C-alpha angles and dihedrals in degrees: 000000000000094000092049092051096049090048089051093049093047092050092048089057095041093237130150123232088250090054093054094041090056093049095050098040101253134122114254089249091050091054092045089055089057091053088050093057109275111138116237128242113253095257092049091049090054093048092051092048090049093046093053094034093232132126122267089229090058092048090052094046097249095122141015092227113100095187122107113232108229 
C-alpha cells in the first residue's frame, strides 16, 4: 500500500524519483527501494508525509483520509 501511494503522489505532482529523494533526504536508490516495497524508517516516513502534506496513516493504508489533522 505504501509504495502505491508514494508512486501516486509523485505522479500527481509530476516529479521524478530523484526530485523526491532530494526533498526528503534520501539517495535516489533509497527512494526507488521504497517504491519497490521496502518500508521506510520512521524519520523518512515523517519527511515524506510532510513533503506531500498527507497523513502518515493514509500513507500506510490505515485510513482513506489524506488530510493531516492539525
